[in-house]
N, C-alpha and C positions, 0 to 999 in steps of 0.2 A: 357611591363610592367613589366616585370621581375628588370630592372636598379633603373626603378621607387624606387619600393620596398628598393633594398639595398642602393641611394644614401639617402635617407630617416634613414635609419642603421648606415650608418656612419656616418651624420651627428648626429643623436642623440649618437653616441659615444664619438665621437668628444667632443660637449657640452658638458657630463660627464666630461672626461679626461680633459679637462680642468677647469670645474666648481672642479674636485679634485688636479689639481695642482697652483687649486688659494687659495683653501682652505688650502692646506698645507704650500703657501706659507707665508699664512700671519701666520701660528702656526708660524712656525717658527723664521719670525721677531716677533710675540709676546713673545714667548722665551727668542732672543735675546736682546731684550726692555729691560727683565723684571730681565734678569740677566745682564744687566748693570749699570740696576738701583737701586742694591745689596747695595753698599758702595766700599769703602776698605777693601781687603781680610784679611788683619793683625789686620783687628781692632777688641781686643775680648770682645765680651758682659757683664754690668755686673755678678753680681751676682746676685743679684734681677729680672735681666734678665732668668738670667739662674735656677729660680725657677721658676718663672712663667710656663717657658715654657715646661721646665722637671717634668711636674709633673704624668704625666702615666694617666689606666685605673683605675675614679673615678665612684663605682658605688654606684646610685645618689637615688633621689624617684621614673623619673619616668622612672628610666633602669629594677630598681626594680619591678614596676608594669609590667613591658615589661614581665621578665622575670615568675612572678608568672603568666601571662596570659598566658604564651604562655606553660608552662606543660599540660604532657596530666596525 
């Protein structure tokens, strides 16, 4: 009886281990694939694109409302 339970536990561990390895491999391939699709590394962004992405933190109306409701 104990041998049967050990084989079931071992089987579950193998299944989970293989699943984690598969997920890790898929994540790695996804990261490598998206890194290759970025473009030329020496290409500089235009000034208009730089100002659009470098806005930083902006306090909008919904953020101000959240801050008001979060006060005690």
